[in-house]
All heavy atoms as an XYZ file, in Angstrom:
601
protein
N      44.791   -164.756    -46.767
C      45.905   -165.242    -47.495
C      47.160   -165.160    -46.594
O      47.560   -164.076    -46.186
C      46.066   -164.421    -48.800
C      47.210   -164.807    -49.628
S      47.061   -163.853    -51.140
C      48.543   -164.253    -51.871
N      47.810   -166.231    -46.387
C      49.021   -166.238    -45.547
C      50.238   -166.040    -46.438
O      50.415   -166.715    -47.447
C      49.146   -167.565    -44.816
C      48.140   -167.732    -43.747
O      47.591   -166.772    -43.252
N      47.778   -168.967    -43.417
N      51.051   -165.078    -46.023
C      52.286   -164.846    -46.734
C      53.422   -165.523    -45.981
O      53.455   -165.478    -44.721
C      52.563   -163.324    -46.791
C      51.594   -162.625    -47.730
C      51.863   -161.147    -47.843
N      53.084   -160.689    -47.253
C      53.459   -159.451    -47.161
N      52.600   -158.504    -47.508
N      54.605   -159.111    -46.627
N      54.332   -166.085    -46.678
C      55.497   -166.718    -45.997
C      56.359   -165.657    -45.329
O      56.523   -164.539    -45.819
C      56.240   -167.461    -47.111
C      55.824   -166.801    -48.334
C      54.445   -166.237    -48.119
N      56.893   -166.012    -44.179
C      57.770   -165.127    -43.437
C      59.186   -165.609    -43.599
O      59.468   -166.815    -43.444
C      57.401   -165.106    -41.922
C      58.387   -164.241    -41.137
C      55.987   -164.585    -41.743
N      60.090   -164.741    -43.929
C      61.494   -165.107    -44.137
C      62.230   -164.830    -42.880
O      62.213   -163.688    -42.363
C      62.035   -164.288    -45.299
C      63.434   -164.641    -45.627
C      63.841   -163.911    -46.876
N      65.255   -163.940    -46.981
C      65.917   -163.355    -47.968
N      65.281   -162.704    -48.883
N      67.242   -163.411    -48.029
N      62.933   -165.817    -42.354
C      63.733   -165.659    -41.171
C      65.167   -165.995    -41.480
O      65.440   -167.027    -42.170
C      63.238   -166.566    -40.014
C      64.106   -166.461    -38.823
C      61.812   -166.234    -39.678
N      66.109   -165.146    -41.103
C      67.490   -165.425    -41.395
C      68.287   -165.277    -40.079
O      67.930   -164.472    -39.255
C      68.055   -164.450    -42.428
C      67.546   -164.693    -43.783
C      68.235   -163.842    -44.804
O      69.402   -163.475    -44.605
O      67.618   -163.533    -45.806
N      69.335   -166.027    -39.978
C      70.229   -165.924    -38.841
C      71.585   -165.476    -39.307
O      72.031   -165.850    -40.414
C      70.345   -167.268    -38.133
C      69.082   -167.852    -37.539
C      69.359   -169.279    -36.996
C      68.585   -166.973    -36.440
N      72.230   -164.698    -38.508
C      73.619   -164.284    -38.813
C      74.551   -164.855    -37.746
O      74.183   -164.811    -36.569
C      73.730   -162.769    -38.830
O      73.105   -162.239    -39.945
N      75.656   -165.364    -38.175
C      76.644   -165.800    -37.240
C      77.977   -165.216    -37.634
O      78.236   -164.993    -38.806
C      76.701   -167.281    -37.039
C      77.285   -168.035    -38.204
C      77.359   -169.487    -37.860
C      78.148   -170.245    -38.964
N      78.261   -171.641    -38.624
N      78.754   -164.915    -36.649
C      80.006   -164.196    -36.873
C      81.060   -164.841    -35.920
O      80.779   -165.078    -34.762
C      79.767   -162.726    -36.510
C      80.687   -161.667    -37.008
C      80.718   -161.613    -38.519
C      80.200   -160.316    -36.497
N      82.225   -165.071    -36.430
C      83.299   -165.611    -35.580
C      83.799   -164.493    -34.642
O      84.233   -163.449    -35.084
C      84.416   -166.098    -36.484
O      85.574   -166.366    -35.686
N      83.670   -164.775    -33.363
C      84.119   -163.789    -32.335
C      85.607   -163.538    -32.476
O      86.055   -162.396    -32.432
C      83.769   -164.298    -30.926
C      82.247   -164.379    -30.757
C      84.364   -163.405    -29.885
C      81.800   -165.116    -29.544
N      86.390   -164.597    -32.674
C      87.826   -164.427    -32.767
C      88.240   -163.649    -33.983
O      89.089   -162.726    -33.911
C      88.536   -165.801    -32.807
N      87.579   -163.921    -35.122
C      87.922   -163.190    -36.338
C      87.501   -161.704    -36.284
O      88.198   -160.829    -36.688
C      87.316   -163.820    -37.545
C      87.942   -165.210    -37.905
C      87.414   -165.748    -39.150
N      87.883   -164.927    -40.295
C      87.440   -165.062    -41.497
N      86.572   -166.004    -41.804
N      87.870   -164.298    -42.494
N      86.320   -161.489    -35.719
C      85.866   -160.093    -35.591
C      86.701   -159.313    -34.612
O      87.019   -158.151    -34.820
C      84.380   -160.018    -35.241
C      83.801   -158.669    -35.435
C      83.585   -158.195    -36.694
C      83.449   -157.900    -34.340
C      83.072   -156.942    -36.902
C      82.936   -156.628    -34.555
C      82.724   -156.149    -35.817
N      87.071   -159.988    -33.504
C      87.957   -159.322    -32.518
C      89.325   -159.008    -33.157
O      89.899   -157.911    -32.947
N      89.817   -159.892    -33.999
C      91.081   -159.636    -34.785
C      90.922   -158.479    -35.703
O      91.870   -157.639    -35.872
N      89.773   -158.388    -36.355
C      89.526   -157.277    -37.266
C      89.599   -155.952    -36.497
O      90.221   -154.977    -36.968
C      88.154   -157.428    -37.964
C      87.753   -156.248    -38.792
C      88.033   -156.498    -40.233
C      86.338   -155.878    -38.554
N      88.948   -155.902    -35.348
C      88.928   -154.652    -34.568
C      90.298   -154.334    -34.006
O      90.664   -153.135    -33.880
C      87.929   -154.753    -33.411
C      86.450   -154.863    -33.830
C      85.572   -155.015    -32.569
C      86.070   -153.636    -34.611
N      91.126   -155.353    -33.744
C      92.496   -155.114    -33.284
C      93.351   -154.614    -34.428
O      94.139   -153.645    -34.237
C      93.101   -156.372    -32.703
O      92.247   -156.832    -31.647
C      94.499   -156.164    -32.169
N      93.217   -155.201    -35.577
C      94.023   -154.814    -36.781
C      93.593   -153.459    -37.312
O      94.439   -152.667    -37.694
C      93.907   -155.877    -37.847
O      94.261   -157.135    -37.292
C      94.817   -155.587    -39.022
N      92.293   -153.211    -37.349
C      91.756   -152.000    -37.936
C      90.866   -151.287    -36.898
O      89.645   -151.421    -36.918
C      90.929   -152.255    -39.208
C      91.668   -152.981    -40.248
C      91.476   -154.358    -40.491
C      92.592   -152.295    -41.032
C      92.153   -155.015    -41.493
C      93.285   -152.989    -42.033
C      93.091   -154.346    -42.259
N      91.479   -150.524    -35.942
C      90.691   -149.884    -34.918
C      89.639   -148.915    -35.449
O      88.639   -148.690    -34.796
C      91.748   -149.128    -34.080
C      93.062   -149.699    -34.468
C      92.919   -150.292    -35.820
N      89.874   -148.379    -36.656
C      88.939   -147.431    -37.193
C      87.562   -148.125    -37.507
O      86.515   -147.458    -37.542
C      89.484   -146.756    -38.473
C      88.635   -145.565    -38.932
C      89.611   -147.748    -39.599
C      88.783   -144.357    -38.074
N      87.594   -149.451    -37.677
C      86.382   -150.180    -37.951
C      85.381   -150.017    -36.845
O      84.179   -149.937    -37.043
C      86.690   -151.662    -38.226
N      85.908   -149.991    -35.617
C      85.029   -149.822    -34.447
C      84.249   -148.467    -34.531
O      83.037   -148.435    -34.248
C      85.886   -149.798    -33.186
C      85.122   -149.961    -31.894
C      86.063   -150.053    -30.693
O      86.906   -150.972    -30.667
O      85.929   -149.202    -29.780
N      84.882   -147.443    -34.968
C      84.208   -146.128    -35.123
C      83.255   -146.108    -36.306
O      82.246   -145.375    -36.265
C      85.277   -145.034    -35.281
C      86.102   -144.809    -34.034
C      87.185   -143.773    -34.237
O      87.055   -142.979    -35.181
O      88.163   -143.772    -33.459
N      83.552   -146.860    -37.336
C      82.704   -146.866    -38.542
C      81.384   -147.656    -38.311
O      80.379   -147.336    -38.902
C      83.421   -147.427    -39.723
C      84.479   -146.539    -40.258
C      85.031   -147.118    -41.516
N      84.258   -146.597    -42.675
C      84.476   -146.969    -43.899
N      85.373   -147.868    -44.184
N      83.726   -146.451    -44.861
N      81.475   -148.730    -37.509
C      80.350   -149.599    -37.407
C      79.485   -149.366    -36.153
O      78.308   -149.753    -36.162
C      80.794   -151.095    -37.412
C      81.560   -151.535    -38.602
C      82.604   -152.415    -38.498
C      81.178   -151.077    -39.863
C      83.271   -152.817    -39.612
C      81.887   -151.501    -40.984
C      82.934   -152.366    -40.875
N      80.055   -148.815    -35.114
C      79.357   -148.726    -33.825
C      79.214   -147.268    -33.336
O      80.152   -146.503    -33.502
C      80.066   -149.560    -32.778
C      80.230   -150.982    -33.149
C      81.386   -151.545    -33.643
C      79.117   -151.863    -33.036
C      81.515   -152.842    -33.968
C      79.220   -153.177    -33.363
C      80.423   -153.659    -33.859
N      78.072   -146.984    -32.720
C      77.874   -145.642    -32.154
C      78.735   -145.553    -30.857
O      79.266   -146.526    -30.372
C      76.410   -145.450    -31.757
O      76.052   -146.387    -30.738
C      75.478   -145.586    -32.968
N      78.858   -144.322    -30.374
C      79.623   -144.102    -29.175
C      79.044   -144.916    -27.967
O      79.797   -145.563    -27.239
C      79.631   -142.551    -28.786
C      80.299   -142.358    -27.453
C      80.340   -141.783    -29.889
N      77.743   -144.905    -27.864
C      77.115   -145.684    -26.784
C      77.416   -147.176    -26.860
O      77.623   -147.841    -25.872
N      77.371   -147.718    -28.063
C      77.689   -149.184    -28.245
C      79.140   -149.429    -27.919
O      79.455   -150.447    -27.271
C      77.409   -149.575    -29.693
C      75.958   -149.592    -30.031
C      75.722   -149.882    -31.512
O      76.391   -149.252    -32.370
O      74.835   -150.705    -31.805
N      80.044   -148.570    -28.324
C      81.486   -148.739    -28.023
C      81.707   -148.712    -26.524
O      82.462   -149.531    -25.968
C      82.309   -147.737    -28.756
C      82.320   -147.923    -30.254
C      83.375   -147.139    -30.940
N      83.454   -145.752    -30.612
C      82.924   -144.762    -31.356
N      82.285   -145.033    -32.438
N      83.078   -143.517    -30.967
N      81.095   -147.748    -25.839
C      81.246   -147.620    -24.365
C      80.718   -148.911    -23.705
O      81.385   -149.440    -22.823
C      80.509   -146.369    -23.835
C      80.396   -146.401    -22.336
C      81.235   -145.146    -24.303
N      79.563   -149.358    -24.148
C      78.975   -150.583    -23.541
C      79.863   -151.796    -23.721
O      80.194   -152.488    -22.782
C      77.615   -150.849    -24.121
C      77.043   -152.193    -23.677
C      76.494   -152.335    -22.420
C      77.150   -153.329    -24.522
C      76.004   -153.598    -22.013
C      76.699   -154.554    -24.112
C      76.130   -154.672    -22.891
O      75.693   -155.919    -22.461
N      80.307   -151.990    -24.975
C      81.136   -153.202    -25.251
C      82.489   -153.116    -24.571
O      82.995   -154.134    -24.090
C      81.316   -153.338    -26.788
S      79.751   -153.784    -27.601
N      83.115   -151.969    -24.530
C      84.384   -151.797    -23.880
C      84.254   -151.939    -22.347
O      85.216   -152.326    -21.699
C      84.978   -150.459    -24.213
C      85.484   -150.354    -25.635
C      86.818   -150.999    -25.761
N      87.148   -151.174    -27.158
C      87.739   -152.259    -27.639
N      88.086   -153.216    -26.844
N      87.981   -152.373    -28.900
N      83.064   -151.640    -21.765
C      82.891   -151.810    -20.376
C      82.848   -153.246    -19.920
O      83.014   -153.525    -18.741
C      81.633   -151.074    -19.880
O      80.471   -151.776    -20.330
N      82.630   -154.141    -20.827
C      82.693   -155.586    -20.599
C      84.157   -156.032    -20.644
O      84.622   -156.462    -21.680
C      81.843   -156.355    -21.587
C      80.415   -155.867    -21.670
C      79.747   -155.987    -20.317
N      78.381   -155.544    -20.363
C      77.865   -154.733    -19.451
N      78.632   -154.262    -18.486
N      76.638   -154.364    -19.527
N      84.844   -155.898    -19.561
C      86.285   -156.103    -19.479
C      86.742   -157.467    -19.962
O      87.756   -157.580    -20.621
C      86.816   -155.862    -18.049
C      86.529   -154.478    -17.546
C      87.448   -153.457    -18.175
C      87.229   -152.140    -17.520
N      87.636   -151.080    -18.359
N      86.012   -158.465    -19.619
C      86.489   -159.849    -19.912
C      86.402   -160.238    -21.368
O      87.326   -160.832    -21.909
C      85.681   -160.861    -19.087
C      85.963   -160.680    -17.593
C      85.381   -161.783    -16.795
N      86.040   -163.009    -17.176
C      85.613   -164.213    -16.847
N      84.481   -164.339    -16.157
N      86.247   -165.302    -17.191
N      85.310   -159.865    -22.038
C      85.122   -160.286    -23.423
C      84.418   -159.222    -24.291
O      83.352   -159.390    -24.794
C      84.281   -161.555    -23.493
C      84.926   -162.723    -22.817
C      84.037   -163.966    -22.902
C      84.729   -165.140    -22.219
N      83.872   -166.334    -22.285
N      85.099   -158.072    -24.513
C      84.458   -157.073    -25.338
C      84.291   -157.521    -26.757
O      83.274   -157.158    -27.389
C      85.445   -155.881    -25.248
C      86.760   -156.427    -24.809
C      86.411   -157.661    -24.007
N      85.162   -158.351    -27.313
C      84.988   -158.821    -28.709
C      83.711   -159.603    -28.866
O      83.081   -159.516    -29.931
C      86.191   -159.688    -29.102
N      83.311   -160.382    -27.834
C      82.088   -161.126    -27.891
C      80.864   -160.168    -28.035
O      79.966   -160.423    -28.834
C      81.954   -161.956    -26.639
C      80.670   -162.738    -26.563
C      80.630   -163.648    -25.295
O      81.642   -163.943    -24.717
N      79.472   -163.977    -24.889
N      80.893   -159.082    -27.330
C      79.789   -158.109    -27.345
C      79.748   -157.352    -28.694
O      78.681   -157.083    -29.246
C      79.855   -157.180    -26.159
C      79.642   -157.890    -24.869
N      78.423   -158.149    -24.378
C      80.530   -158.435    -23.991
C      78.521   -158.785    -23.192
N      79.783   -158.985    -22.949
N      80.932   -157.006    -29.155
C      81.019   -156.326    -30.486
C      80.524   -157.286    -31.562
O      79.744   -156.859    -32.439
C      82.425   -155.892    -30.796
C      82.851   -154.622    -30.167
C      83.900   -154.562    -29.245
C      82.226   -153.433    -30.498
C      84.276   -153.360    -28.680
C      82.627   -152.216    -29.942
C      83.647   -152.167    -29.039
N      80.925   -158.530    -31.554
C      80.500   -159.501    -32.580
C      78.982   -159.696    -32.542
O      78.329   -159.802    -33.584
C      81.262   -160.812    -32.380
N      78.436   -159.797    -31.346
C      76.963   -160.021    -31.227
C      76.214   -158.822    -31.805
O      75.210   -158.995    -32.494
C      76.584   -160.245    -29.764
N      76.687   -157.665    -31.514
C      76.042   -156.429    -32.032
C      76.161   -156.372    -33.559
O      75.255   -155.967    -34.214
C      76.605   -155.190    -31.387
C      76.116   -155.003    -29.977
C      76.582   -153.706    -29.341
N      76.010   -153.548    -28.068
C      74.844   -152.965    -27.794
N      74.197   -152.437    -28.769
N      74.403   -152.862    -26.581
N      77.348   -156.744    -34.072
C      77.564   -156.681    -35.524
C      76.627   -157.706    -36.204
O      76.084   -157.427    -37.248
C      78.999   -157.004    -35.904
C      79.265   -156.962    -37.367
S      78.722   -155.435    -38.167
C      80.102   -154.401    -37.842
N      76.488   -158.899    -35.638
C      75.572   -159.965    -36.229
C      74.143   -159.393    -36.262
O      73.466   -159.565    -37.271
C      75.669   -161.238    -35.454
N      73.743   -158.727    -35.227
C      72.379   -158.173    -35.188
C      72.220   -157.030    -36.202
O      71.207   -156.933    -36.900
C      72.081   -157.643    -33.782
N      73.236   -156.216    -36.337
C      73.185   -155.140    -37.321
C      73.131   -155.686    -38.752
O      72.400   -155.148    -39.601
C      74.452   -154.254    -37.196
C      74.422   -153.323    -36.009
C      75.767   -152.558    -35.916
C      75.764   -151.592    -34.776
N      75.481   -150.250    -35.189
N      73.893   -156.737    -39.040
C      73.868   -157.351    -40.350
C      72.500   -157.980    -40.672
O      72.003   -157.846    -41.786
C      74.987   -158.342    -40.488
C      76.414   -157.767    -40.492
C      77.435   -158.884    -40.458
C      76.646   -156.868    -41.674
N      71.904   -158.575    -39.678
C      70.574   -159.117    -39.895
C      69.540   -158.027    -40.173
O      68.703   -158.163    -41.059
C      70.162   -159.943    -38.678
N      69.609   -156.961    -39.450
C      68.715   -155.817    -39.653
C      68.951   -155.207    -41.043
O      67.985   -154.833    -41.709
C      68.896   -154.730    -38.582
S      68.258   -155.193    -36.996
N      70.187   -155.106    -41.402
C      70.530   -154.536    -42.692
C      69.929   -155.357    -43.848
O      69.474   -154.796    -44.855
C      72.068   -154.423    -42.878
C      72.447   -153.683    -44.092
C      73.942   -153.559    -44.147
N      74.362   -152.668    -45.183
C      75.586   -152.395    -45.461
N      76.568   -152.961    -44.726
N      75.916   -151.613    -46.459
N      69.890   -156.660    -43.698
C      69.274   -157.525    -44.732
C      67.801   -157.225    -44.843
O      67.251   -157.271    -45.913
C      69.494   -158.997    -44.387
C      70.811   -159.490    -44.884
C      70.871   -160.987    -44.860
N      72.217   -161.314    -44.425
C      72.559   -161.828    -43.244
N      71.617   -162.118    -42.364
N      73.812   -162.087    -42.929
N      67.148   -156.942    -43.720
C      65.712   -156.645    -43.754
C      65.445   -155.240    -44.257
O      64.469   -155.046    -45.020
C      65.136   -156.785    -42.367
C      64.928   -158.189    -41.859
C      64.549   -158.185    -40.400
C      63.890   -158.908    -42.675
N      66.241   -154.280    -43.887
C      65.978   -152.878    -44.227
C      66.512   -152.445    -45.549
O      66.096   -151.425    -46.085
C      66.551   -151.952    -43.139
C      65.980   -152.195    -41.722
C      66.760   -151.333    -40.721
C      64.490   -151.841    -41.672
N      67.458   -153.182    -46.091
C      68.066   -152.762    -47.357
C      69.317   -151.906    -47.128
O      70.004   -152.081    -46.142
N      69.531   -150.988    -48.015
C      70.722   -150.127    -47.931
C      70.599   -149.121    -46.809
O      69.895   -148.152    -46.892
C      70.913   -149.405    -49.254
C      71.424   -150.274    -50.379
C      71.708   -149.477    -51.607
N      72.784   -148.497    -51.447
C      74.044   -148.730    -51.687
N      74.420   -149.930    -52.026
N      74.946   -147.800    -51.512
N      71.323   -149.452    -45.732
C      71.362   -148.544    -44.593
C      72.732   -148.698    -43.978
O      73.365   -149.773    -43.999
C      70.241   -148.892    -43.560
C      70.435   -150.278    -43.005
C      70.183   -147.873    -42.408
N      73.269   -147.572    -43.492
C      74.617   -147.610    -42.896
C      74.536   -148.379    -41.553
O      73.590   -148.212    -40.763
C      75.139   -146.207    -42.642
C      75.363   -145.438    -43.881
C      75.915   -144.080    -43.678
N      75.278   -143.411    -42.549
C      75.747   -142.338    -41.947
N      76.882   -141.793    -42.336
N      75.101   -141.787    -40.923
N      75.584   -149.172    -41.239
C      75.564   -149.962    -40.037
C      75.577   -149.088    -38.780
O      75.008   -149.444    -37.786
C      76.800   -150.889    -40.051
C      76.733   -152.007    -41.053
C      78.067   -152.782    -41.076
C      75.573   -152.952    -40.757
N      76.201   -147.935    -38.868
C      76.226   -147.054    -37.667
C      74.842   -146.484    -37.357
O      74.575   -146.055    -36.252
C      77.289   -145.933    -37.844
C      77.632   -145.367    -36.498
C      76.845   -144.881    -38.840
C      78.950   -144.621    -36.426
N      73.979   -146.456    -38.386
C      72.619   -145.935    -38.188
C      71.687   -146.969    -37.440
O      70.575   -146.624    -37.063
C      71.964   -145.573    -39.468
C      72.630   -144.309    -40.094
O      73.291   -143.547    -39.311
O      72.598   -144.168    -41.309
N      72.132   -148.182    -37.325
C      71.389   -149.219    -36.624
C      71.947   -149.364    -35.232
O      73.106   -149.623    -35.012
C      71.514   -150.583    -37.340
C      71.056   -150.476    -38.806
C      70.756   -151.667    -36.587
C      71.340   -151.675    -39.639
N      71.103   -149.136    -34.250
C      71.576   -149.279    -32.839
C      70.653   -150.196    -32.088
O      69.496   -150.187    -32.154
C      71.636   -147.937    -32.152
C      72.235   -148.007    -30.785
C      72.514   -146.635    -30.119
O      72.165   -145.628    -30.704
O      73.103   -146.669    -29.041
């Protein structure tokens, strides 16, 4: 018996998410581990792009796993 597989995609505006992190710096600490912050900040040219990509992946995982804190997903 074949069960259907559900696939979802998440997309996030890089500019809007970068603006969120600029406006609310505490969001960076709430959503990302120290290692993720160090990695994204080390990308000098486009750290917002890396933060947004990680957040989109975290949100997709959260949909699959259910109620889990975003900082617990790395």
